[in-house]
N, CA, C and O atoms as a CHARMM CRD file, in Angstrom:
* protein
*
  380
    1    1 MET  N     30.25900 -29.16900  38.72200 PROA 1      0.00000
    2    1 MET  CA    28.91100 -29.06800  38.22500 PROA 1      0.00000
    3    1 MET  C     28.94500 -29.27300  36.71000 PROA 1      0.00000
    4    1 MET  O     29.74400 -28.63700  36.02300 PROA 1      0.00000
    5    2 PRO  N     28.10100 -30.13900  36.18700 PROA 2      0.00000
    6    2 PRO  CA    28.15000 -30.43600  34.75600 PROA 2      0.00000
    7    2 PRO  C     27.60200 -29.27600  33.91900 PROA 2      0.00000
    8    2 PRO  O     26.73700 -28.52200  34.36500 PROA 2      0.00000
    9    3 ASN  N     28.11800 -29.15300  32.71600 PROA 3      0.00000
   10    3 ASN  CA    27.68400 -28.12200  31.77800 PROA 3      0.00000
   11    3 ASN  C     26.34400 -28.54000  31.17100 PROA 3      0.00000
   12    3 ASN  O     26.25700 -29.60900  30.56700 PROA 3      0.00000
   13    4 LYS  N     25.30200 -27.72300  31.31700 PROA 4      0.00000
   14    4 LYS  CA    23.97200 -28.09500  30.85000 PROA 4      0.00000
   15    4 LYS  C     23.67100 -27.58400  29.44500 PROA 4      0.00000
   16    4 LYS  O     22.56000 -27.77200  28.94900 PROA 4      0.00000
   17    5 ARG  N     24.62200 -26.95300  28.80700 PROA 5      0.00000
   18    5 ARG  CA    24.40200 -26.46100  27.45300 PROA 5      0.00000
   19    5 ARG  C     24.48600 -27.60500  26.46100 PROA 5      0.00000
   20    5 ARG  O     25.15700 -28.61300  26.68200 PROA 5      0.00000
   21    6 ARG  N     23.79300 -27.41200  25.38100 PROA 6      0.00000
   22    6 ARG  CA    23.88100 -28.42400  24.32600 PROA 6      0.00000
   23    6 ARG  C     25.19200 -28.25700  23.59400 PROA 6      0.00000
   24    6 ARG  O     25.69000 -27.14400  23.42400 PROA 6      0.00000
   25    7 SER  N     25.72500 -29.33800  23.17600 PROA 7      0.00000
   26    7 SER  CA    26.96200 -29.25200  22.42200 PROA 7      0.00000
   27    7 SER  C     26.64500 -28.93200  20.96100 PROA 7      0.00000
   28    7 SER  O     25.64700 -29.39900  20.41300 PROA 7      0.00000
   29    8 LYS  N     27.50900 -28.13200  20.34500 PROA 8      0.00000
   30    8 LYS  CA    27.32300 -27.76800  18.94800 PROA 8      0.00000
   31    8 LYS  C     27.80300 -28.92000  18.08000 PROA 8      0.00000
   32    8 LYS  O     28.83800 -29.53700  18.33100 PROA 8      0.00000
   33    9 LYS  N     27.01000 -29.18300  17.05000 PROA 9      0.00000
   34    9 LYS  CA    27.44400 -30.19400  16.10500 PROA 9      0.00000
   35    9 LYS  C     28.43400 -29.56200  15.15100 PROA 9      0.00000
   36    9 LYS  O     28.18200 -28.49500  14.59100 PROA 9      0.00000
   37   10 SER  N     29.51800 -30.20000  14.97800 PROA 10     0.00000
   38   10 SER  CA    30.52200 -29.64000  14.08100 PROA 10     0.00000
   39   10 SER  C     30.19700 -30.04200  12.64800 PROA 10     0.00000
   40   10 SER  O     29.74800 -31.15400  12.36900 PROA 10     0.00000
   41   11 LYS  N     30.44000 -29.10300  11.76900 PROA 11     0.00000
   42   11 LYS  CA    30.24300 -29.39600  10.35600 PROA 11     0.00000
   43   11 LYS  C     31.60100 -29.74600   9.77900 PROA 11     0.00000
   44   11 LYS  O     32.34900 -28.88000   9.32500 PROA 11     0.00000
   45   12 GLY  N     31.89100 -30.99200   9.80700 PROA 12     0.00000
   46   12 GLY  CA    33.16900 -31.44500   9.29300 PROA 12     0.00000
   47   12 GLY  C     33.08500 -31.70500   7.79400 PROA 12     0.00000
   48   12 GLY  O     32.12600 -31.31300   7.12900 PROA 12     0.00000
   49   13 ALA  N     34.08200 -32.35700   7.29300 PROA 13     0.00000
   50   13 ALA  CA    34.13900 -32.64100   5.87200 PROA 13     0.00000
   51   13 ALA  C     33.02100 -33.58300   5.45300 PROA 13     0.00000
   52   13 ALA  O     32.60000 -33.55900   4.29600 PROA 13     0.00000
   53   14 GLY  N     32.53900 -34.40100   6.35900 PROA 14     0.00000
   54   14 GLY  CA    31.50700 -35.37100   6.00300 PROA 14     0.00000
   55   14 GLY  C     30.09000 -34.84200   6.17500 PROA 14     0.00000
   56   14 GLY  O     29.13300 -35.56400   5.89700 PROA 14     0.00000
   57   15 ALA  N     29.92900 -33.60000   6.62700 PROA 15     0.00000
   58   15 ALA  CA    28.59100 -33.05900   6.86300 PROA 15     0.00000
   59   15 ALA  C     27.90600 -32.74500   5.53600 PROA 15     0.00000
   60   15 ALA  O     28.53400 -32.23500   4.60800 PROA 15     0.00000
   61   16 LEU  N     26.62200 -33.05200   5.45600 PROA 16     0.00000
   62   16 LEU  CA    25.84800 -32.78700   4.25400 PROA 16     0.00000
   63   16 LEU  C     25.11900 -31.45500   4.38900 PROA 16     0.00000
   64   16 LEU  O     24.62300 -31.11100   5.46200 PROA 16     0.00000
   65   17 LYS  N     25.06300 -30.72100   3.30200 PROA 17     0.00000
   66   17 LYS  CA    24.30000 -29.47900   3.27700 PROA 17     0.00000
   67   17 LYS  C     22.92100 -29.78700   2.74400 PROA 17     0.00000
   68   17 LYS  O     22.75500 -30.57100   1.80900 PROA 17     0.00000
   69   18 LYS  N     21.91700 -29.14700   3.36700 PROA 18     0.00000
   70   18 LYS  CA    20.56400 -29.34000   2.89600 PROA 18     0.00000
   71   18 LYS  C     20.31600 -28.41600   1.71100 PROA 18     0.00000
   72   18 LYS  O     20.66500 -27.23600   1.75100 PROA 18     0.00000
   73   19 ALA  N     19.72800 -28.94400   0.68100 PROA 19     0.00000
   74   19 ALA  CA    19.41900 -28.15200  -0.50300 PROA 19     0.00000
   75   19 ALA  C     18.09200 -27.43500  -0.29900 PROA 19     0.00000
   76   19 ALA  O     17.14200 -28.00400   0.24000 PROA 19     0.00000
   77   20 LYS  N     18.03800 -26.18500  -0.73300 PROA 20     0.00000
   78   20 LYS  CA    16.80000 -25.42900  -0.64400 PROA 20     0.00000
   79   20 LYS  C     15.89500 -25.83100  -1.79900 PROA 20     0.00000
   80   20 LYS  O     16.34100 -26.01300  -2.93200 PROA 20     0.00000
   81   21 ALA  N     14.63300 -25.96300  -1.48600 PROA 21     0.00000
   82   21 ALA  CA    13.68100 -26.36400  -2.51400 PROA 21     0.00000
   83   21 ALA  C     13.38900 -25.18700  -3.43000 PROA 21     0.00000
   84   21 ALA  O     13.13900 -24.07500  -2.96500 PROA 21     0.00000
   85   22 GLU  N     13.42200 -25.43200  -4.71700 PROA 22     0.00000
   86   22 GLU  CA    13.08900 -24.41800  -5.71600 PROA 22     0.00000
   87   22 GLU  C     11.59200 -24.48000  -5.97900 PROA 22     0.00000
   88   22 GLU  O     11.04000 -25.57000  -6.12600 PROA 22     0.00000
   89   23 PRO  N     10.91700 -23.31700  -6.04100 PROA 23     0.00000
   90   23 PRO  CA     9.48200 -23.34900  -6.35300 PROA 23     0.00000
   91   23 PRO  C      9.26800 -23.80300  -7.79200 PROA 23     0.00000
   92   23 PRO  O     10.05800 -23.49600  -8.68500 PROA 23     0.00000
   93   24 SER  N      8.20200 -24.52700  -7.98800 PROA 24     0.00000
   94   24 SER  CA     7.90200 -25.00500  -9.33100 PROA 24     0.00000
   95   24 SER  C      7.45300 -23.83200 -10.19100 PROA 24     0.00000
   96   24 SER  O      7.03100 -22.81000  -9.65000 PROA 24     0.00000
   97   25 PRO  N      7.53100 -23.94600 -11.50800 PROA 25     0.00000
   98   25 PRO  CA     7.12100 -22.84500 -12.38300 PROA 25     0.00000
   99   25 PRO  C      5.65400 -22.43400 -12.16000 PROA 25     0.00000
  100   25 PRO  O      5.30100 -21.27200 -12.36300 PROA 25     0.00000
  101   26 ALA  N      4.82000 -23.36300 -11.75300 PROA 26     0.00000
  102   26 ALA  CA     3.41300 -23.03900 -11.52000 PROA 26     0.00000
  103   26 ALA  C      3.24500 -22.18300 -10.27600 PROA 26     0.00000
  104   26 ALA  O      2.28200 -21.42100 -10.18700 PROA 26     0.00000
  105   27 GLU  N      4.16200 -22.28700  -9.30400 PROA 27     0.00000
  106   27 GLU  CA     4.06900 -21.52300  -8.06200 PROA 27     0.00000
  107   27 GLU  C      4.62400 -20.11000  -8.19500 PROA 27     0.00000
  108   27 GLU  O      4.30500 -19.25100  -7.37300 PROA 27     0.00000
  109   28 LYS  N      5.43900 -19.85100  -9.20000 PROA 28     0.00000
  110   28 LYS  CA     6.00700 -18.52600  -9.38200 PROA 28     0.00000
  111   28 LYS  C      4.93900 -17.57600  -9.90700 PROA 28     0.00000
  112   28 LYS  O      4.08500 -17.96300 -10.70400 PROA 28     0.00000
  113   29 ALA  N      4.99700 -16.32600  -9.44900 PROA 29     0.00000
  114   29 ALA  CA     4.02800 -15.32000  -9.88800 PROA 29     0.00000
  115   29 ALA  C      4.31400 -14.93900 -11.33900 PROA 29     0.00000
  116   29 ALA  O      5.47300 -14.77700 -11.71900 PROA 29     0.00000
  117   30 PRO  N      3.26600 -14.79300 -12.15000 PROA 30     0.00000
  118   30 PRO  CA     3.49500 -14.39700 -13.53700 PROA 30     0.00000
  119   30 PRO  C      3.96200 -12.94200 -13.61400 PROA 30     0.00000
  120   30 PRO  O      3.50200 -12.09400 -12.84900 PROA 30     0.00000
  121   31 VAL  N      4.86000 -12.66700 -14.52400 PROA 31     0.00000
  122   31 VAL  CA     5.38900 -11.32800 -14.71100 PROA 31     0.00000
  123   31 VAL  C      4.62500 -10.68500 -15.86500 PROA 31     0.00000
  124   31 VAL  O      4.60800 -11.23000 -16.96800 PROA 31     0.00000
  125   32 PRO  N      3.98800  -9.52500 -15.62700 PROA 32     0.00000
  126   32 PRO  CA     3.25800  -8.89200 -16.71100 PROA 32     0.00000
  127   32 PRO  C      4.21600  -8.43000 -17.81200 PROA 32     0.00000
  128   32 PRO  O      5.33600  -7.99900 -17.53500 PROA 32     0.00000
  129   33 GLN  N      3.76200  -8.52600 -19.05500 PROA 33     0.00000
  130   33 GLN  CA     4.60000  -8.18900 -20.18600 PROA 33     0.00000
  131   33 GLN  C      4.80100  -6.68500 -20.30800 PROA 33     0.00000
  132   33 GLN  O      5.92200  -6.22900 -20.53200 PROA 33     0.00000
  133   34 ASP  N      3.72000  -5.90200 -20.16200 PROA 34     0.00000
  134   34 ASP  CA     3.79800  -4.46100 -20.32400 PROA 34     0.00000
  135   34 ASP  C      3.50800  -3.80500 -18.98900 PROA 34     0.00000
  136   34 ASP  O      2.37300  -3.41400 -18.71500 PROA 34     0.00000
  137   35 THR  N      4.52900  -3.68300 -18.15900 PROA 35     0.00000
  138   35 THR  CA     4.32800  -3.17600 -16.80000 PROA 35     0.00000
  139   35 THR  C      4.08800  -1.67800 -16.77000 PROA 35     0.00000
  140   35 THR  O      3.46400  -1.18600 -15.83000 PROA 35     0.00000
  141   36 GLU  N      4.55600  -0.93800 -17.75400 PROA 36     0.00000
  142   36 GLU  CA     4.40800   0.51100 -17.73300 PROA 36     0.00000
  143   36 GLU  C      2.94900   0.92500 -17.91500 PROA 36     0.00000
  144   36 GLU  O      2.45800   1.77600 -17.17200 PROA 36     0.00000
  145   37 SER  N      2.25500   0.35000 -18.87500 PROA 37     0.00000
  146   37 SER  CA     0.86400   0.74400 -19.11100 PROA 37     0.00000
  147   37 SER  C     -0.06200   0.19900 -18.02300 PROA 37     0.00000
  148   37 SER  O     -1.00900   0.88400 -17.63500 PROA 37     0.00000
  149   38 THR  N      0.18400  -1.00300 -17.52300 PROA 38     0.00000
  150   38 THR  CA    -0.66300  -1.54200 -16.46700 PROA 38     0.00000
  151   38 THR  C     -0.40700  -0.82500 -15.15500 PROA 38     0.00000
  152   38 THR  O     -1.33700  -0.65600 -14.36700 PROA 38     0.00000
  153   39 GLY  N      0.82000  -0.39800 -14.89400 PROA 39     0.00000
  154   39 GLY  CA     1.14400   0.33700 -13.67400 PROA 39     0.00000
  155   39 GLY  C      0.43600   1.67900 -13.63500 PROA 39     0.00000
  156   39 GLY  O     -0.07800   2.07900 -12.59000 PROA 39     0.00000
  157   40 ALA  N      0.40300   2.38200 -14.76400 PROA 40     0.00000
  158   40 ALA  CA    -0.27200   3.67900 -14.82300 PROA 40     0.00000
  159   40 ALA  C     -1.77400   3.50700 -14.65200 PROA 40     0.00000
  160   40 ALA  O     -2.42400   4.31200 -13.98600 PROA 40     0.00000
  161   41 ALA  N     -2.32200   2.46200 -15.25000 PROA 41     0.00000
  162   41 ALA  CA    -3.75800   2.21300 -15.11600 PROA 41     0.00000
  163   41 ALA  C     -4.11200   1.84400 -13.68300 PROA 41     0.00000
  164   41 ALA  O     -5.15200   2.26400 -13.17600 PROA 41     0.00000
  165   42 GLN  N     -3.25700   1.06200 -13.02300 PROA 42     0.00000
  166   42 GLN  CA    -3.51100   0.67900 -11.63900 PROA 42     0.00000
  167   42 GLN  C     -3.40100   1.88100 -10.70900 PROA 42     0.00000
  168   42 GLN  O     -4.17800   2.00100  -9.76200 PROA 42     0.00000
  169   43 GLU  N     -2.43800   2.77900 -10.96700 PROA 43     0.00000
  170   43 GLU  CA    -2.30400   3.98900 -10.14800 PROA 43     0.00000
  171   43 GLU  C     -3.52100   4.87900 -10.30600 PROA 43     0.00000
  172   43 GLU  O     -4.02600   5.42200  -9.32300 PROA 43     0.00000
  173   44 ASP  N     -3.99800   5.03500 -11.53300 PROA 44     0.00000
  174   44 ASP  CA    -5.16700   5.86800 -11.78400 PROA 44     0.00000
  175   44 ASP  C     -6.39800   5.29000 -11.09900 PROA 44     0.00000
  176   44 ASP  O     -7.18700   6.01900 -10.49700 PROA 44     0.00000
  177   45 GLU  N     -6.55300   3.98700 -11.19600 PROA 45     0.00000
  178   45 GLU  CA    -7.68100   3.31100 -10.55800 PROA 45     0.00000
  179   45 GLU  C     -7.60100   3.41300  -9.02900 PROA 45     0.00000
  180   45 GLU  O     -8.61800   3.60900  -8.36300 PROA 45     0.00000
  181   46 ALA  N     -6.40700   3.28100  -8.48600 PROA 46     0.00000
  182   46 ALA  CA    -6.22500   3.36700  -7.03400 PROA 46     0.00000
  183   46 ALA  C     -6.49900   4.77800  -6.52700 PROA 46     0.00000
  184   46 ALA  O     -7.10900   4.94500  -5.47100 PROA 46     0.00000
  185   47 SER  N     -6.05700   5.79600  -7.26400 PROA 47     0.00000
  186   47 SER  CA    -6.30100   7.16500  -6.81800 PROA 47     0.00000
  187   47 SER  C     -7.77900   7.51600  -6.90000 PROA 47     0.00000
  188   47 SER  O     -8.29200   8.22700  -6.03600 PROA 47     0.00000
  189   48 LYS  N     -8.47100   7.02800  -7.92800 PROA 48     0.00000
  190   48 LYS  CA    -9.91200   7.25700  -8.03800 PROA 48     0.00000
  191   48 LYS  C    -10.64200   6.57400  -6.88900 PROA 48     0.00000
  192   48 LYS  O    -11.57300   7.14000  -6.31700 PROA 48     0.00000
  193   49 ARG  N    -10.22700   5.37600  -6.55700 PROA 49     0.00000
  194   49 ARG  CA   -10.84300   4.64800  -5.44600 PROA 49     0.00000
  195   49 ARG  C    -10.60900   5.37100  -4.12200 PROA 49     0.00000
  196   49 ARG  O    -11.51000   5.43700  -3.28600 PROA 49     0.00000
  197   50 PHE  N     -9.40200   5.91600  -3.92400 PROA 50     0.00000
  198   50 PHE  CA    -9.08100   6.64100  -2.70400 PROA 50     0.00000
  199   50 PHE  C     -9.97700   7.86600  -2.54700 PROA 50     0.00000
  200   50 PHE  O    -10.51400   8.10900  -1.46600 PROA 50     0.00000
  201   51 VAL  N    -10.13800   8.63500  -3.61600 PROA 51     0.00000
  202   51 VAL  CA   -10.98300   9.83300  -3.57600 PROA 51     0.00000
  203   51 VAL  C    -12.43500   9.44800  -3.32100 PROA 51     0.00000
  204   51 VAL  O    -13.11600  10.09700  -2.52700 PROA 51     0.00000
  205   52 ASP  N    -12.91300   8.40400  -3.98200 PROA 52     0.00000
  206   52 ASP  CA   -14.29800   7.94700  -3.76800 PROA 52     0.00000
  207   52 ASP  C    -14.51600   7.50000  -2.32700 PROA 52     0.00000
  208   52 ASP  O    -15.55300   7.80100  -1.73600 PROA 52     0.00000
  209   53 ASP  N    -13.55400   6.79000  -1.76100 PROA 53     0.00000
  210   53 ASP  CA   -13.67400   6.32400  -0.38100 PROA 53     0.00000
  211   53 ASP  C    -13.67900   7.49000   0.60800 PROA 53     0.00000
  212   53 ASP  O    -14.41700   7.46700   1.59300 PROA 53     0.00000
  213   54 LEU  N    -12.85800   8.50900   0.34800 PROA 54     0.00000
  214   54 LEU  CA   -12.86000   9.69600   1.20400 PROA 54     0.00000
  215   54 LEU  C    -14.23400  10.36700   1.19400 PROA 54     0.00000
  216   54 LEU  O    -14.74500  10.77500   2.23700 PROA 54     0.00000
  217   55 ALA  N    -14.81500  10.47400   0.01800 PROA 55     0.00000
  218   55 ALA  CA   -16.12500  11.12200  -0.10100 PROA 55     0.00000
  219   55 ALA  C    -17.20900  10.30000   0.59100 PROA 55     0.00000
  220   55 ALA  O    -18.08600  10.86500   1.24400 PROA 55     0.00000
  221   56 VAL  N    -17.15900   8.97800   0.45800 PROA 56     0.00000
  222   56 VAL  CA   -18.16800   8.10700   1.08400 PROA 56     0.00000
  223   56 VAL  C    -18.09100   8.20500   2.60400 PROA 56     0.00000
  224   56 VAL  O    -19.12200   8.25100   3.27500 PROA 56     0.00000
  225   57 ARG  N    -16.88200   8.23600   3.14800 PROA 57     0.00000
  226   57 ARG  CA   -16.72200   8.31700   4.60200 PROA 57     0.00000
  227   57 ARG  C    -16.95600   9.71500   5.14600 PROA 57     0.00000
  228   57 ARG  O    -17.01900   9.89700   6.36200 PROA 57     0.00000
  229   58 GLY  N    -17.08600  10.70800   4.27000 PROA 58     0.00000
  230   58 GLY  CA   -17.30700  12.07500   4.70900 PROA 58     0.00000
  231   58 GLY  C    -16.03700  12.77600   5.12800 PROA 58     0.00000
  232   58 GLY  O    -16.09500  13.82300   5.77300 PROA 58     0.00000
  233   59 GLU  N    -14.89000  12.22100   4.77500 PROA 59     0.00000
  234   59 GLU  CA   -13.61700  12.82800   5.14000 PROA 59     0.00000
  235   59 GLU  C    -13.16200  13.86000   4.11700 PROA 59     0.00000
  236   59 GLU  O    -12.20600  14.59300   4.36900 PROA 59     0.00000
  237   60 ALA  N    -13.82500  13.93000   2.97300 PROA 60     0.00000
  238   60 ALA  CA   -13.50400  14.93000   1.95800 PROA 60     0.00000
  239   60 ALA  C    -14.77200  15.70800   1.65000 PROA 60     0.00000
  240   60 ALA  O    -15.83900  15.12100   1.46900 PROA 60     0.00000
  241   61 ALA  N    -14.65400  17.03800   1.58900 PROA 61     0.00000
  242   61 ALA  CA   -15.80500  17.88100   1.31300 PROA 61     0.00000
  243   61 ALA  C    -15.32000  19.17200   0.66600 PROA 61     0.00000
  244   61 ALA  O    -14.19400  19.60500   0.90700 PROA 61     0.00000
  245   62 PRO  N    -16.17300  19.79000  -0.15900 PROA 62     0.00000
  246   62 PRO  CA   -15.79600  21.08700  -0.71200 PROA 62     0.00000
  247   62 PRO  C    -15.93800  22.17200   0.35700 PROA 62     0.00000
  248   62 PRO  O    -16.63200  21.97800   1.35500 PROA 62     0.00000
  249   63 LEU  N    -15.28900  23.29200   0.14800 PROA 63     0.00000
  250   63 LEU  CA   -15.39800  24.41200   1.08000 PROA 63     0.00000
  251   63 LEU  C    -16.80100  25.02000   0.97400 PROA 63     0.00000
  252   63 LEU  O    -17.40800  25.00900  -0.09600 PROA 63     0.00000
  253   64 ASP  N    -17.30900  25.54900   2.08900 PROA 64     0.00000
  254   64 ASP  CA   -18.62400  26.18400   2.05000 PROA 64     0.00000
  255   64 ASP  C    -18.49800  27.61100   1.49800 PROA 64     0.00000
  256   64 ASP  O    -17.42100  28.01100   1.05600 PROA 64     0.00000
  257   65 GLU  N    -19.60500  28.38100   1.52300 PROA 65     0.00000
  258   65 GLU  CA   -19.61800  29.72300   0.94700 PROA 65     0.00000
  259   65 GLU  C    -18.61800  30.65800   1.63200 PROA 65     0.00000
  260   65 GLU  O    -18.07800  31.56600   1.00100 PROA 65     0.00000
  261   66 GLU  N    -18.37700  30.43300   2.90900 PROA 66     0.00000
  262   66 GLU  CA   -17.45100  31.28000   3.66400 PROA 66     0.00000
  263   66 GLU  C    -16.00000  30.81800   3.53300 PROA 66     0.00000
  264   66 GLU  O    -15.09400  31.49000   4.02800 PROA 66     0.00000
  265   67 GLY  N    -15.77100  29.69800   2.88400 PROA 67     0.00000
  266   67 GLY  CA   -14.41900  29.17700   2.70900 PROA 67     0.00000
  267   67 GLY  C    -13.96600  28.27600   3.83800 PROA 67     0.00000
  268   67 GLY  O    -12.77200  28.01900   3.99400 PROA 67     0.00000
  269   68 ASN  N    -14.91500  27.79300   4.62700 PROA 68     0.00000
  270   68 ASN  CA   -14.58600  26.91400   5.74500 PROA 68     0.00000
  271   68 ASN  C    -14.82700  25.45400   5.37000 PROA 68     0.00000
  272   68 ASN  O    -15.70100  25.13700   4.56400 PROA 68     0.00000
  273   69 LEU  N    -14.04600  24.59400   5.96100 PROA 69     0.00000
  274   69 LEU  CA   -14.18600  23.15400   5.76900 PROA 69     0.00000
  275   69 LEU  C    -15.02500  22.59300   6.91300 PROA 69     0.00000
  276   69 LEU  O    -14.79900  22.96400   8.06500 PROA 69     0.00000
  277   70 PRO  N    -15.98900  21.70700   6.63500 PROA 70     0.00000
  278   70 PRO  CA   -16.77100  21.11200   7.73200 PROA 70     0.00000
  279   70 PRO  C    -15.85400  20.42300   8.75000 PROA 70     0.00000
  280   70 PRO  O    -14.77100  19.95300   8.40300 PROA 70     0.00000
  281   71 LEU  N    -16.29800  20.36900   9.99600 PROA 71     0.00000
  282   71 LEU  CA   -15.46000  19.82900  11.07000 PROA 71     0.00000
  283   71 LEU  C    -15.07200  18.36700  10.86900 PROA 71     0.00000
  284   71 LEU  O    -13.96100  17.97900  11.23100 PROA 71     0.00000
  285   72 GLU  N    -15.95600  17.54400  10.30200 PROA 72     0.00000
  286   72 GLU  CA   -15.65800  16.12100  10.14300 PROA 72     0.00000
  287   72 GLU  C    -14.75400  15.84400   8.94000 PROA 72     0.00000
  288   72 GLU  O    -14.24100  14.73300   8.79900 PROA 72     0.00000
  289   73 ALA  N    -14.55400  16.83400   8.07700 PROA 73     0.00000
  290   73 ALA  CA   -13.75700  16.62700   6.86400 PROA 73     0.00000
  291   73 ALA  C    -12.27500  16.86100   7.14000 PROA 73     0.00000
  292   73 ALA  O    -11.90100  17.74000   7.91600 PROA 73     0.00000
  293   74 THR  N    -11.43900  16.05200   6.48500 PROA 74     0.00000
  294   74 THR  CA    -9.99300  16.19300   6.60800 PROA 74     0.00000
  295   74 THR  C     -9.35000  16.62100   5.29200 PROA 74     0.00000
  296   74 THR  O     -8.20200  17.06600   5.28100 PROA 74     0.00000
  297   75 HSD  N    -10.07600  16.49300   4.18900 PROA 75     0.00000
  298   75 HSD  CA    -9.56000  16.81800   2.86600 PROA 75     0.00000
  299   75 HSD  C    -10.50000  17.79800   2.16800 PROA 75     0.00000
  300   75 HSD  O    -11.71400  17.74600   2.36300 PROA 75     0.00000
  301   76 VAL  N     -9.93500  18.69100   1.35400 PROA 76     0.00000
  302   76 VAL  CA   -10.70500  19.64800   0.57700 PROA 76     0.00000
  303   76 VAL  C    -10.82100  19.12200  -0.84500 PROA 76     0.00000
  304   76 VAL  O     -9.82900  18.70500  -1.44300 PROA 76     0.00000
  305   77 ILE  N    -12.03900  19.14300  -1.38600 PROA 77     0.00000
  306   77 ILE  CA   -12.26700  18.72500  -2.76700 PROA 77     0.00000
  307   77 ILE  C    -12.27500  19.96800  -3.64100 PROA 77     0.00000
  308   77 ILE  O    -13.03900  20.90400  -3.40100 PROA 77     0.00000
  309   78 LYS  N    -11.41300  19.97100  -4.66100 PROA 78     0.00000
  310   78 LYS  CA   -11.37600  21.06200  -5.63200 PROA 78     0.00000
  311   78 LYS  C    -11.66100  20.47800  -7.00200 PROA 78     0.00000
  312   78 LYS  O    -11.00200  19.52500  -7.41900 PROA 78     0.00000
  313   79 LYS  N    -12.63700  21.03900  -7.71000 PROA 79     0.00000
  314   79 LYS  CA   -12.95400  20.57900  -9.06200 PROA 79     0.00000
  315   79 LYS  C    -12.23100  21.45800 -10.06600 PROA 79     0.00000
  316   79 LYS  O    -12.29200  22.68600  -9.99300 PROA 79     0.00000
  317   80 LYS  N    -11.54800  20.81900 -11.00000 PROA 80     0.00000
  318   80 LYS  CA   -10.80900  21.52400 -12.03600 PROA 80     0.00000
  319   80 LYS  C    -11.73800  21.79900 -13.21500 PROA 80     0.00000
  320   80 LYS  O    -12.76300  21.13400 -13.36100 PROA 80     0.00000
  321   81 PRO  N    -11.39100  22.77300 -14.05600 PROA 81     0.00000
  322   81 PRO  CA   -12.24000  23.09200 -15.21700 PROA 81     0.00000
  323   81 PRO  C    -12.39300  21.92900 -16.20300 PROA 81     0.00000
  324   81 PRO  O    -13.39500  21.85200 -16.91500 PROA 81     0.00000
  325   82 ASP  N    -11.41500  21.03000 -16.25100 PROA 82     0.00000
  326   82 ASP  CA   -11.50500  19.90400 -17.18600 PROA 82     0.00000
  327   82 ASP  C    -12.37300  18.77000 -16.64900 PROA 82     0.00000
  328   82 ASP  O    -12.52600  17.74700 -17.31500 PROA 82     0.00000
  329   83 GLY  N    -12.94600  18.93500 -15.45200 PROA 83     0.00000
  330   83 GLY  CA   -13.85800  17.93600 -14.89300 PROA 83     0.00000
  331   83 GLY  C    -13.22900  16.97800 -13.90800 PROA 83     0.00000
  332   83 GLY  O    -13.93500  16.19000 -13.27900 PROA 83     0.00000
  333   84 THR  N    -11.91900  17.02700 -13.75900 PROA 84     0.00000
  334   84 THR  CA   -11.26300  16.13800 -12.79500 PROA 84     0.00000
  335   84 THR  C    -11.36400  16.72400 -11.39400 PROA 84     0.00000
  336   84 THR  O    -11.65600  17.90700 -11.21800 PROA 84     0.00000
  337   85 VAL  N    -11.12200  15.88900 -10.41900 PROA 85     0.00000
  338   85 VAL  CA   -11.22400  16.28600  -9.02000 PROA 85     0.00000
  339   85 VAL  C     -9.83700  16.21800  -8.38400 PROA 85     0.00000
  340   85 VAL  O     -9.09400  15.25800  -8.58700 PROA 85     0.00000
  341   86 GLU  N     -9.49900  17.25300  -7.61200 PROA 86     0.00000
  342   86 GLU  CA    -8.24300  17.27500  -6.87500 PROA 86     0.00000
  343   86 GLU  C     -8.57400  17.27500  -5.39500 PROA 86     0.00000
  344   86 GLU  O     -9.44300  18.02300  -4.94800 PROA 86     0.00000
  345   87 VAL  N     -7.89000  16.44700  -4.64100 PROA 87     0.00000
  346   87 VAL  CA    -8.10700  16.34800  -3.20000 PROA 87     0.00000
  347   87 VAL  C     -6.83100  16.78400  -2.49500 PROA 87     0.00000
  348   87 VAL  O     -5.73900  16.31400  -2.81500 PROA 87     0.00000
  349   88 LYS  N     -6.98500  17.69800  -1.52100 PROA 88     0.00000
  350   88 LYS  CA    -5.83500  18.18700  -0.77800 PROA 88     0.00000
  351   88 LYS  C     -6.10600  18.02500   0.71100 PROA 88     0.00000
  352   88 LYS  O     -7.17400  18.39400   1.19800 PROA 88     0.00000
  353   89 ARG  N     -5.13200  17.47100   1.43200 PROA 89     0.00000
  354   89 ARG  CA    -5.29300  17.27800   2.86600 PROA 89     0.00000
  355   89 ARG  C     -5.23500  18.62700   3.56800 PROA 89     0.00000
  356   89 ARG  O     -4.33100  19.42700   3.32700 PROA 89     0.00000
  357   90 ALA  N     -6.21000  18.87100   4.44100 PROA 90     0.00000
  358   90 ALA  CA    -6.27600  20.13400   5.16100 PROA 90     0.00000
  359   90 ALA  C     -5.87400  19.96500   6.62600 PROA 90     0.00000
  360   90 ALA  O     -5.24000  20.84700   7.20700 PROA 90     0.00000
  361   91 ARG  N     -6.24100  18.84300   7.21200 PROA 91     0.00000
  362   91 ARG  CA    -5.93300  18.60700   8.62400 PROA 91     0.00000
  363   91 ARG  C     -6.04700  17.12200   8.92500 PROA 91     0.00000
  364   91 ARG  O     -6.52300  16.33100   8.11000 PROA 91     0.00000
  365   92 PHE  N     -5.59300  16.77000  10.12700 PROA 92     0.00000
  366   92 PHE  CA    -5.71200  15.39000  10.58900 PROA 92     0.00000
  367   92 PHE  C     -7.04900  15.20800  11.27500 PROA 92     0.00000
  368   92 PHE  O     -7.66500  16.18000  11.71200 PROA 92     0.00000
  369   93 LYS  N     -7.49600  13.98900  11.37100 PROA 93     0.00000
  370   93 LYS  CA    -8.78500  13.69300  11.97400 PROA 93     0.00000
  371   93 LYS  C     -8.71800  13.90700  13.48900 PROA 93     0.00000
  372   93 LYS  O     -7.78200  13.46300  14.15500 PROA 93     0.00000
  373   94 MET  N     -9.71300  14.58200  14.00400 PROA 94     0.00000
  374   94 MET  CA    -9.80800  14.83600  15.44400 PROA 94     0.00000
  375   94 MET  C    -10.93800  13.98000  15.97800 PROA 94     0.00000
  376   94 MET  O    -12.08400  14.13400  15.55500 PROA 94     0.00000
  377   95 PHE  N    -10.63900  13.08900  16.89000 PROA 95     0.00000
  378   95 PHE  CA   -11.65700  12.19100  17.40900 PROA 95     0.00000
  379   95 PHE  C    -12.40000  12.81200  18.52800 PROA 95     0.00000
  380   95 PHE  O    -13.30300  12.19200  19.09000 PROA 95     0.00000
């Protein structure tokens, strides 16, 4: 019965290697010069967006007078004296 497998091509001394294409300078992503200050600003912006999104979806709420969290909320909103907001996860979402 004949062998139905494909034969492997041998890479002998005469075999050519394919060169990998280098991306052009225009295709490379630009590297920011001051990554430390932009990174901190992006983190601050991302955390503010996260807190705002939680509040819009109703997943974050302050505690009521009795100290209970509403059933639909998953995060507790705590306001600090300096005016900033702290969000702490209280539970997972129950569908």
